[in-house]
Every structure is written in structure tokens, then in C-alpha cells.
DRENPASE-747696 format. One line per field, with one value per residue (C-alpha): residue in three letters; x, y, z. Coordinates in Angstrom, 2 decimals. Example, Ala and Ser with C-alpha at 12.3 -4.5 7.8 and 13.67 -1.06 7.14 Angstrom:
2
res: c(ALA; SER)
c1: c(12.30; 13.67)
c2: c(-4.50; -1.06)
c3: c(7.80; 7.14)
END
This chain:
486
res: c(MET; ALA; GLN; GLN; THR; ARG; TRP; SER; GLN; PHE; LEU; VAL; LEU; ILE; THR; VAL; PHE; PHE; PHE; TRP; GLY; PHE; VAL; ALA; ALA; SER; ASN; ASP; ILE; LEU; ILE; PRO; VAL; PHE; LYS; LYS; ALA; PHE; ALA; LEU; SER; GLN; MET; GLN; SER; MET; PHE; VAL; ALA; PHE; ALA; PHE; TYR; VAL; ALA; TYR; THR; VAL; GLY; SER; LEU; VAL; TYR; PHE; PHE; THR; SER; LYS; ALA; ILE; GLY; ALA; ASP; VAL; LEU; ASN; ARG; ILE; GLY; TYR; LYS; ASN; GLY; ILE; CYS; LEU; GLY; LEU; LEU; ILE; SER; ALA; MET; GLY; SER; LEU; LEU; PHE; PHE; PRO; ALA; ALA; ASN; ASN; GLY; SER; PHE; GLY; LEU; MET; LEU; SER; GLY; LEU; PHE; ILE; VAL; GLY; LEU; GLY; PHE; SER; LEU; GLN; GLN; ILE; ALA; ALA; ASN; PRO; LEU; ALA; ILE; VAL; MET; GLY; ASN; PRO; ALA; THR; GLY; ALA; GLN; ARG; LEU; THR; MET; ALA; GLY; GLY; VAL; ASN; ASN; PHE; GLY; THR; THR; ILE; GLY; PRO; LEU; LEU; VAL; SER; PHE; ALA; ILE; PHE; GLY; SER; VAL; VAL; ALA; GLY; ASN; THR; GLU; ALA; SER; ILE; GLU; SER; VAL; LYS; ILE; PRO; TYR; LEU; VAL; LEU; GLY; ALA; ALA; PHE; VAL; LEU; VAL; ALA; VAL; PHE; LEU; LYS; PHE; SER; SER; VAL; PRO; ASN; HIS; ILE; ASP; LEU; GLU; LYS; LEU; ALA; SER; GLN; GLU; ALA; ASP; ASP; ALA; GLY; LYS; LEU; ALA; HIS; LYS; PRO; SER; ALA; PHE; GLY; TYR; PRO; GLN; LEU; VAL; LEU; GLY; MET; LEU; ALA; ILE; PHE; VAL; TYR; VAL; GLY; VAL; GLU; VAL; SER; THR; ILE; ALA; ASN; LEU; PRO; ALA; TYR; LEU; GLU; LEU; PRO; VAL; GLU; GLN; GLY; GLY; LEU; GLY; LEU; ALA; THR; ALA; MET; ILE; ALA; PRO; PHE; VAL; SER; LEU; TYR; TRP; ALA; SER; LEU; MET; ILE; GLY; ARG; TRP; ALA; GLY; ALA; ALA; GLY; ALA; PHE; GLU; VAL; GLY; LEU; ASN; ALA; LYS; ARG; MET; LEU; THR; VAL; LEU; LEU; PRO; TYR; LEU; ALA; PHE; GLY; VAL; PHE; LEU; ALA; VAL; ASN; ALA; ILE; ALA; ARG; HIS; GLU; ILE; ALA; HIS; PHE; PHE; THR; TYR; GLY; LEU; VAL; ILE; VAL; LEU; MET; ILE; ALA; ALA; THR; PHE; ALA; SER; GLY; GLY; ASN; PRO; ALA; ARG; MET; LEU; LEU; TYR; PHE; ALA; LEU; CYS; GLY; ILE; VAL; ALA; LEU; LEU; ILE; GLY; MET; PHE; THR; THR; GLY; MET; THR; SER; VAL; VAL; ALA; PHE; VAL; SER; VAL; GLY; LEU; PHE; CYS; SER; THR; MET; TRP; PRO; CYS; ILE; PHE; ALA; LEU; ALA; ILE; THR; GLY; LEU; GLY; ARG; HIS; THR; ASN; GLN; GLY; SER; SER; LEU; LEU; ILE; MET; MET; ILE; MET; GLY; GLY; GLY; VAL; VAL; SER; LEU; THR; GLN; GLY; ALA; LEU; ALA; ASP; ARG; ILE; GLY; ILE; HIS; TYR; SER; PHE; ILE; VAL; GLY; VAL; LEU; CYS; PHE; ALA; TYR; LEU; ALA; PHE; TYR; ALA; LEU; ALA; ALA; ASN; ARG; SER; LEU; LYS; SER; GLN; GLY; ILE; ASP; LEU; ASP; LYS; LEU; THR; ALA; GLN; GLY; GLY; HIS)
c1: c(-0.08; 1.08; 2.73; -0.14; 1.50; 1.97; 0.09; 0.02; 4.36; 4.03; 2.25; 4.65; 7.63; 6.14; 6.06; 9.79; 9.28; 6.59; 9.57; 11.77; 9.05; 8.61; 12.39; 12.79; 9.84; 10.50; 14.11; 12.31; 10.80; 14.25; 15.91; 13.97; 14.30; 18.31; 18.86; 17.33; 18.30; 21.76; 22.02; 22.79; 23.44; 20.58; 23.84; 24.35; 21.46; 21.10; 23.70; 20.93; 19.90; 23.42; 24.16; 20.35; 21.21; 24.99; 24.49; 22.94; 26.02; 28.57; 26.04; 26.41; 30.16; 30.07; 27.32; 29.55; 33.02; 31.95; 30.80; 33.76; 35.26; 33.68; 33.67; 29.53; 26.62; 25.83; 22.13; 22.56; 24.57; 22.80; 19.31; 17.22; 15.10; 17.73; 19.93; 16.39; 15.94; 20.19; 19.54; 16.46; 18.84; 21.25; 18.61; 17.16; 20.96; 20.78; 17.70; 18.53; 21.65; 19.14; 18.67; 22.42; 22.75; 19.25; 20.91; 23.74; 22.74; 24.86; 24.16; 26.78; 25.86; 22.12; 23.84; 25.40; 22.37; 20.90; 23.73; 23.78; 19.49; 20.33; 22.78; 20.40; 17.92; 20.64; 20.78; 16.90; 16.76; 18.42; 17.45; 13.55; 13.21; 14.28; 11.90; 8.90; 9.59; 9.63; 7.06; 4.83; 4.39; 7.69; 4.81; 3.38; 6.85; 7.10; 3.50; 4.30; 6.87; 4.76; 2.63; 5.18; 6.22; 2.48; 2.53; 6.07; 4.35; 1.82; 5.03; 5.64; 3.10; 1.80; 5.65; 6.17; 2.60; 3.40; 7.53; 6.25; 3.09; 6.12; 8.54; 5.85; 3.15; -0.53; -1.23; -4.04; -1.27; 0.85; 3.49; 6.28; 9.51; 11.15; 13.42; 16.27; 15.78; 11.83; 13.39; 14.40; 11.08; 9.70; 13.13; 13.44; 9.91; 11.10; 14.38; 11.81; 9.75; 12.23; 13.01; 9.52; 9.56; 12.67; 11.37; 8.16; 10.21; 12.32; 9.20; 7.30; 7.34; 8.77; 11.00; 15.11; 15.98; 14.73; 15.90; 17.31; 17.49; 15.14; 13.50; 15.48; 14.25; 10.67; 11.46; 12.84; 10.84; 13.95; 15.40; 18.64; 18.58; 19.69; 23.18; 25.33; 27.64; 30.81; 29.17; 26.49; 28.23; 27.93; 24.70; 23.99; 20.43; 21.95; 25.45; 22.81; 19.68; 22.75; 22.81; 19.01; 18.30; 21.00; 19.01; 15.62; 16.46; 18.20; 15.22; 12.69; 14.20; 16.05; 13.07; 11.14; 14.59; 14.72; 11.07; 10.34; 12.57; 10.60; 7.54; 9.00; 10.08; 7.87; 4.36; 6.48; 9.76; 6.85; 6.73; 3.91; 6.17; 5.14; 6.46; 8.40; 5.40; 3.10; 5.02; 4.26; 1.19; 2.64; 5.87; 2.87; 1.46; 3.99; 5.11; 1.21; 1.88; 4.37; 1.61; -1.26; 0.29; 1.78; -1.56; -2.53; 0.39; -0.01; -3.70; -1.90; -0.47; -4.32; -5.13; -8.32; -10.09; -8.57; -11.58; -11.14; -7.96; -8.64; -11.45; -9.23; -6.16; -8.62; -9.92; -6.43; -5.38; -8.05; -8.33; -5.07; -5.84; -8.39; -6.08; -4.14; -6.76; -7.84; -4.65; -4.26; -8.07; -7.76; -4.34; -6.28; -4.30; -6.53; -7.01; -9.80; -6.98; -5.95; -8.62; -7.57; -5.26; -7.29; -7.61; -3.58; -4.23; -6.13; -2.73; -1.19; -3.49; -3.83; -0.18; -0.58; -2.60; -1.52; 2.01; -0.27; 1.96; 4.98; 7.74; 9.91; 6.96; 5.60; 9.33; 9.27; 5.94; 6.28; 9.63; 8.11; 5.76; 7.96; 10.40; 6.66; 6.13; 9.40; 9.45; 5.52; 7.10; 10.16; 8.04; 5.02; 4.57; 2.53; 0.46; 0.37; 3.96; 4.06; 1.54; 3.74; 6.82; 4.07; 3.66; 6.78; 6.16; 3.48; 5.27; 8.17; 5.67; 5.89; 9.98; 11.48; 9.48; 10.27; 13.77; 14.50; 13.00; 14.41; 17.65; 18.12; 15.64; 17.66; 20.58; 19.82; 22.70; 24.28; 20.24; 21.85; 25.28; 22.84; 20.50; 23.43; 24.60; 21.13; 21.06; 24.38; 23.45; 20.47; 23.08; 21.89; 19.50; 22.01; 24.24; 21.98; 20.00; 23.58; 24.20; 20.58; 21.09; 24.65; 22.83; 20.10; 22.29; 24.16; 21.21; 18.38; 15.67; 13.57; 15.17; 17.83; 14.84; 16.32; 18.95; 15.62; 14.71; 18.38; 17.23; 13.87; 15.99; 18.25; 15.46; 13.39; 16.99; 17.14; 13.85; 14.25; 17.82; 17.05; 13.93; 16.52; 18.92; 16.34; 15.13; 19.08; 18.85; 15.33; 13.08; 10.26; 8.54; 5.09; 4.58; 6.39; 3.17; 0.85; 1.71; 0.64; -2.91; -2.83)
c2: c(0.10; 3.36; 5.88; 8.58; 11.78; 13.23; 16.44; 17.45; 17.28; 18.73; 21.67; 22.84; 22.01; 24.16; 27.75; 27.85; 28.00; 31.14; 32.92; 32.03; 33.62; 36.77; 38.03; 36.85; 38.50; 41.78; 42.35; 43.13; 46.30; 47.15; 46.63; 50.29; 51.78; 51.47; 52.29; 55.45; 56.25; 55.39; 56.65; 52.76; 51.85; 48.75; 46.62; 48.01; 47.79; 43.82; 43.46; 43.21; 39.77; 39.29; 39.01; 37.39; 34.33; 33.90; 33.20; 30.29; 29.22; 29.86; 28.02; 25.17; 24.89; 25.31; 22.37; 20.28; 20.67; 20.50; 17.13; 16.14; 17.28; 15.41; 12.22; 12.43; 14.36; 17.09; 16.96; 13.40; 14.39; 17.22; 15.88; 17.74; 19.98; 20.93; 22.30; 24.21; 26.07; 26.89; 28.18; 30.45; 32.01; 32.71; 34.68; 36.61; 37.83; 38.78; 40.87; 42.36; 44.53; 46.36; 48.40; 50.15; 49.92; 52.40; 54.04; 54.64; 55.18; 52.10; 49.87; 47.87; 46.86; 45.94; 43.60; 41.95; 41.39; 40.50; 37.73; 36.03; 35.94; 33.94; 31.54; 30.83; 29.82; 27.45; 25.47; 25.63; 24.52; 21.85; 20.19; 21.00; 19.73; 16.34; 16.42; 17.68; 15.20; 11.85; 12.86; 10.96; 8.65; 8.86; 9.12; 11.95; 13.97; 16.46; 17.23; 17.59; 19.87; 21.83; 22.58; 23.79; 25.83; 27.38; 28.42; 29.46; 32.08; 33.22; 34.53; 36.60; 37.44; 39.35; 39.88; 43.28; 44.43; 44.78; 46.17; 48.66; 49.63; 50.27; 52.16; 54.35; 54.09; 53.35; 54.24; 56.54; 58.70; 59.67; 59.10; 58.13; 58.24; 56.14; 57.07; 53.96; 53.77; 52.83; 49.75; 48.31; 48.18; 45.62; 43.51; 43.76; 42.37; 39.55; 38.74; 38.46; 36.02; 33.91; 33.27; 32.19; 30.24; 28.47; 27.67; 26.53; 24.41; 22.93; 21.69; 20.44; 17.37; 16.81; 14.66; 14.89; 11.95; 9.87; 7.03; 8.06; 4.07; 3.19; 6.27; 4.93; 1.29; 2.59; 4.86; 1.87; 0.49; -2.04; -2.05; -4.25; -1.51; 1.06; 2.79; 2.72; 5.66; 6.34; 9.98; 11.95; 13.24; 10.16; 10.94; 12.29; 13.44; 15.57; 17.10; 18.00; 18.90; 21.66; 23.54; 23.48; 24.10; 27.68; 28.23; 27.80; 30.15; 32.74; 33.47; 33.27; 35.81; 37.90; 38.25; 39.71; 41.76; 43.89; 43.54; 47.17; 49.36; 48.23; 49.57; 52.75; 53.03; 56.10; 54.61; 55.61; 53.00; 50.23; 51.00; 51.73; 54.99; 54.23; 55.75; 53.15; 53.23; 51.96; 48.39; 46.78; 45.32; 44.21; 42.64; 40.82; 39.33; 37.91; 36.26; 35.45; 33.62; 31.26; 30.96; 30.43; 27.14; 26.05; 25.46; 23.90; 21.49; 20.72; 18.94; 16.10; 15.80; 15.23; 11.56; 11.69; 10.63; 11.62; 13.30; 15.32; 16.17; 17.26; 19.39; 20.48; 21.08; 24.19; 25.30; 25.73; 28.06; 30.77; 30.34; 31.54; 34.37; 35.90; 35.88; 38.22; 40.35; 40.33; 41.37; 44.00; 44.99; 45.15; 47.59; 49.92; 48.83; 49.06; 45.50; 45.44; 45.44; 42.32; 40.58; 39.05; 37.83; 34.77; 33.77; 33.10; 30.67; 28.33; 27.54; 26.63; 24.29; 22.63; 22.12; 20.69; 18.50; 17.24; 16.30; 14.02; 14.28; 13.86; 15.77; 15.68; 16.10; 18.95; 20.97; 20.09; 21.97; 24.51; 25.85; 26.10; 27.84; 30.47; 30.83; 32.19; 34.09; 36.22; 37.03; 37.87; 40.22; 41.21; 41.85; 43.59; 46.84; 48.66; 45.91; 43.40; 43.11; 43.21; 40.15; 38.10; 38.42; 38.50; 35.14; 33.67; 33.48; 30.85; 29.15; 28.78; 27.86; 24.21; 23.87; 23.58; 20.67; 18.84; 19.80; 19.09; 15.88; 14.65; 15.67; 13.79; 10.43; 7.45; 8.84; 7.11; 7.58; 10.94; 12.90; 14.97; 15.66; 15.81; 18.74; 20.72; 21.14; 21.61; 24.49; 26.10; 26.60; 29.02; 31.95; 32.01; 34.16; 36.80; 35.58; 35.49; 38.69; 40.50; 39.26; 40.64; 44.00; 44.61; 43.68; 46.01; 48.70; 47.98; 47.07; 48.33; 46.55; 45.67; 43.34; 42.16; 39.17; 37.11; 35.75; 34.58; 32.28; 30.68; 29.78; 28.27; 26.35; 24.71; 23.45; 21.93; 20.05; 18.49; 17.13; 15.10; 14.70; 13.86; 11.15; 9.32; 8.60; 7.86; 5.14; 4.09; 3.31; 1.08; 4.14; 5.24; 8.55; 7.63; 4.39; 6.12; 8.81; 6.26; 5.47; 8.46; 8.05; 10.61)
c3: c(-0.08; -1.03; 1.42; 2.61; 2.89; 6.85; 6.63; 9.81; 9.72; 6.28; 6.76; 9.63; 7.47; 4.46; 7.19; 6.04; 2.00; 2.64; 3.91; 1.02; -1.32; 1.09; 0.79; -2.54; -4.11; -1.79; -3.02; -6.28; -4.73; -3.15; -6.75; -7.76; -4.34; -4.26; -8.04; -7.42; -3.71; -4.96; -7.67; -9.59; -13.36; -14.50; -13.86; -10.79; -9.36; -9.85; -7.08; -4.77; -6.45; -7.29; -3.04; -2.25; -4.53; -4.54; -0.68; -1.99; -3.63; -1.06; 1.48; 0.00; -0.86; 3.16; 3.46; 0.88; 1.97; 5.42; 5.20; 3.15; 6.48; 9.32; 7.39; 7.23; 5.75; 8.00; 7.90; 9.08; 11.53; 13.39; 11.50; 8.83; 11.15; 13.56; 10.49; 9.40; 12.44; 12.35; 8.96; 10.13; 13.59; 10.58; 8.37; 11.41; 11.71; 8.42; 8.52; 11.79; 10.03; 8.10; 11.08; 10.86; 6.96; 6.99; 9.57; 7.70; 3.71; 3.27; 0.77; 0.99; 4.77; 2.73; 0.62; 3.65; 5.30; 2.46; 1.42; 5.51; 4.37; 1.58; 3.66; 6.40; 3.28; 1.41; 4.75; 4.84; 1.87; 1.38; 4.58; 3.32; -0.33; 0.15; 3.19; 1.42; -1.73; 1.44; 3.78; 1.72; -1.75; -3.19; -6.81; -5.20; -4.16; -6.94; -6.77; -2.33; -3.40; -5.84; -2.83; -0.93; -3.77; -3.73; 0.12; -1.14; -3.46; -1.15; 0.34; -3.05; -3.55; -0.45; -0.16; -2.45; -1.55; 2.25; 1.49; -0.86; 2.03; 4.48; 2.26; 0.22; 2.71; 1.38; -2.53; -2.42; -0.32; -3.20; -1.76; -4.73; -3.12; -0.58; 2.24; 2.56; 6.03; 5.64; 4.98; 8.64; 10.51; 7.40; 7.89; 11.75; 12.09; 9.01; 12.02; 14.57; 12.79; 12.02; 15.66; 16.29; 13.41; 14.84; 18.20; 16.75; 14.30; 17.34; 19.29; 16.30; 15.16; 11.80; 11.96; 11.96; 9.86; 6.49; 5.60; 1.90; 0.61; 1.11; -0.68; -4.21; -3.84; -4.16; -6.91; -8.80; -11.28; -11.57; -8.72; -10.21; -12.43; -9.89; -10.54; -7.21; -8.15; -5.36; -5.38; -6.95; -9.67; -11.01; -11.85; -15.65; -13.90; -11.41; -13.25; -16.07; -13.20; -11.80; -14.94; -14.84; -11.86; -12.61; -15.69; -14.34; -11.41; -13.12; -15.52; -13.10; -10.93; -13.89; -15.69; -12.78; -11.17; -14.89; -15.32; -13.45; -15.67; -18.59; -16.94; -15.94; -19.30; -21.34; -23.45; -26.81; -24.95; -25.69; -21.69; -19.47; -17.95; -14.10; -11.29; -9.37; -6.12; -8.74; -9.92; -6.69; -8.13; -11.63; -9.59; -7.02; -9.99; -11.33; -8.25; -7.76; -11.48; -9.15; -6.61; -9.15; -11.80; -8.52; -6.86; -9.84; -9.82; -6.81; -7.13; -7.12; -4.46; -2.86; -1.92; -3.74; -7.14; -10.41; -11.16; -8.41; -9.04; -12.44; -11.03; -8.61; -11.51; -12.38; -9.24; -7.39; -9.37; -10.14; -6.48; -6.66; -8.80; -6.66; -3.41; -5.79; -6.93; -2.88; -1.36; -4.24; -3.59; 0.06; -0.89; -2.81; -6.29; -9.75; -10.35; -13.38; -15.49; -14.68; -15.03; -18.91; -17.45; -16.39; -19.98; -19.59; -17.07; -19.22; -21.34; -17.99; -17.10; -20.68; -20.23; -16.84; -17.82; -20.96; -18.59; -17.09; -14.21; -15.33; -14.24; -17.12; -19.92; -17.98; -17.68; -21.09; -22.42; -19.52; -20.94; -24.72; -23.18; -22.11; -24.74; -26.56; -23.56; -23.87; -27.53; -27.29; -25.02; -27.04; -29.95; -28.49; -26.63; -23.73; -21.67; -24.39; -23.57; -19.87; -19.59; -21.62; -19.40; -16.04; -17.62; -17.30; -13.72; -15.27; -16.75; -14.36; -11.50; -11.49; -12.68; -9.18; -7.75; -11.73; -11.77; -8.24; -8.25; -11.71; -10.18; -7.23; -8.35; -7.58; -5.63; -3.14; 0.02; -2.21; -1.57; 0.34; -1.32; -4.68; -2.63; -1.75; -5.39; -6.29; -3.83; -5.12; -8.40; -6.92; -7.74; -11.14; -10.04; -9.40; -12.15; -14.91; -13.53; -13.72; -17.42; -18.22; -16.47; -18.64; -21.93; -21.14; -20.49; -23.83; -26.27; -23.99; -21.47; -24.00; -25.91; -23.38; -22.74; -25.16; -21.98; -20.69; -23.98; -24.22; -20.52; -21.27; -24.36; -22.17; -20.07; -22.48; -23.87; -19.98; -19.67; -22.58; -21.20; -17.73; -18.78; -20.77; -18.04; -15.58; -18.12; -18.44; -14.80; -14.27; -13.49; -15.57; -15.19; -16.56; -14.18; -11.19; -11.56; -12.18; -8.88; -7.39; -8.84; -11.48)
END
């Protein structure tokens, strides 16, 4: 009998996913604020994204070499739950740095604070992602990770709105100028929240240890073909998956990090001519799009009948869209021009159904949709172009769980090592953003989105390559997902 999802533990675990999203999306509000306050170029403003995302690489390298030095996997030694709690406390220290940074008007100190927050997140991610996958039937591991991602994107949806409100005040107040000092209060509150969640998690029932060898044998259709490599680098699905995580996080972060500059362009140059204080709803919709897509993909994690899952796949994304509209209405933003976005969601739902729950097929279809969305955005102007760029969020939505599940499937005792290597590649969010920012300074922001097209092209290739690699190891993704009741 298939193992059931341990919901009480899983719901506690996914609270940390919320904070990852809240901070990541809030950075997109800080970028235009810092750009104006410190008179930065587009490329220089991308150091906000770079400092945050390169911390994941540094944290993962520290994890990797510490494990080598002590001759044992760090999480197996200290425990998964303890690792997440430690990561939360490190992130709390980083968020508290915003207080002296704001008082001194120091861009460098603010970047240092974001770096330390990201450092803590890297340890949390290494522990939490495998935990989410193993908390139930391995066949629905990717869907559970998608559900956790949906909670992450609830944080990304409200993060820009709350931080924008904290910096600019109410939209109706008409304040369009930001004070650097106004960023310290939201980050002080965030630091306190990190500490509280760490304490709550420590005394929760979330497991401290998991059996990785048992997991690998459950995943295989033919256990005799399982590859038992001396290290994680011996698995093609992981090595290629590392670059896939790099370019996936890269296109996801770079698209939204550079979108505010496009929104601020004068109408005659293709943009909307918006003031910095007015971009929060668009940033919120981009991140809400990831929530919309992940809520659709998460339907497969529920232990219900096939027809009920299909109904949830249609209803949950529109429920998520309703959450976006509601929080923006509460924030007194104009939402009428977002109603037509409901039609774009239909395309995402169709791609979800077409994938049949197979993570490789879903990654392929969503990558192709992402390419089309960016090309439409580049070769149109005004609201059509903006909607196309924003819809990239929809097509990035399920990529993380798809890539992560494909990359660590079959790794057995190397799962934690593989997880840390994947988290290391989150640095793509900073590197690709810097690359697009530099290109934008040269050829203009509108056509700089070609960088994202190249990223999606690699992801389409990885979807095909990972599927081939897993089949050679006795793992049939169609059979594995069928076990989950798709």
C-alpha cells in the first residue's frame, strides 16, 4: 500500500517555504528603490539579486566541504529539523543588519544583510526540499514539493505589497519617493518572525532523520538497474540538473528583476511609464503567477480520486488568482486591468493536463510556453508586452519541483549531497540577472529578455535528457507517476 502524506508534519514544514518567497519577491521592490537612492545603473542595481542568490552557492559549498571534512553528511549528523532551525537563526541575523545599514545609508551593508539572509536560506533549502519529497508516497513527491512552492508563492504575492506599503505608505496617500530608512522596520519584523518559526519548528513533530536508501528502492521500477555511484556527480540527471536549476532560477529571477525598469519606460518606448511606487501590483502578479501554477500542479499531491484531482487542477489556480486580486484590492490597487489574465491561466492548465503528472513532460511543455511568452513580450509593446513578460511566472511555476525531483531521483545515499549541489546553483538568479542587466545597458531593456529565451531552451533539453537518463537506471517516470494515482 502506498505511503500516505504525513500532513501534520508537512504543514509545519512548509512555513519556511513562505519566508523564502516573501524575501525573494521583496527584493524586486528594493531594486528600483536602491537604484534611485544610490544612483545606480541597471547592472549595478542587479547586485541586490546577486548578493542574495550567490549566498546560496556559498552556503552550499560550506555545507559540501564541511561534510567532507567531518566525514559525514552534515544533516545526517545534526538532523534535518535542527538544520532548518539553524538556517532560520542565520537568516534572522542577516535581516537585523538592515537596521544599521538603513541608519548609515550603506548600500554595501544592506547587500551584506541580504547575503546573510540567503546564507541561512541555503541550509533551510538543503534540508526542507528532500523532507517535502519523502513525507509520503515517493510517486507524489514532486506534487508535494509543488504544493510547498505554492505556499512559497503566497509569500511572494504579499511580500512586494507589504514591503511597498512599508516603504511608500498607502497608494492613495500619493507618496512616490522612498526613504532608505523606511526599509529597516519590515526587516526587523522579519528577523523576529524567523526566530519565532525556528522555536516553533524545534518543538514540532517534523522528523530529524530520513531513510534515503529506502527512498531510492521505492522510486525504481527495476531495482536491479539502480546506479550505485561513488558520488552524486556520477548521476547524469543530477549533473545536468545542476545547470537546469542555474538557468531556471536565472530566468525566473532575472525576468522580474528587470521588469520594473521596463514598466518605468515611457509609453513611446514600449513601457507603461509607471512611477516606482506603482509597480508593486505587477511584481505581485508575477510572483502570484508562480503561486497560480503551483497550486494547479499541487492537485496531484492530494489523496483523492482522479476526477477530484482534475477538478482541483482547474479550481485551485483560479483560487490563487482570486487571492492575488483580493490582496491587491485590500491594498487599494487598480485590479480591473488584470482580469483578462484569467485567460492566460487556461493555457497553463492545459499544459498541466497534457503533462499527465510526469515531471519531465511538464518541464518540457512549460519551457516551450516560456519561450513563446518571452518572444511575444519582446516583439510587442504596452500592456500586451507586460502581460507576456508577467506570464513567464506561470510557466516557471512548476519547474523547481520538476527539476529537483528529476535530479535527485535514484540518488539514494547521495541525495543530501545532490540536494546541496542543486541549492548551490540557485546562484543563477544573481548571475543571469547581472547578465541581463549588463545587456540591457547596451541594447535596451526590451530586447534584453532574449537571455531568458536561451535559459528556457536549455530547460527543454534537460527535460528530454533527464528522462532518458532515468530510464537507463530502471526508473520509468510514467509508471512512477501512475503509482501516485494520476
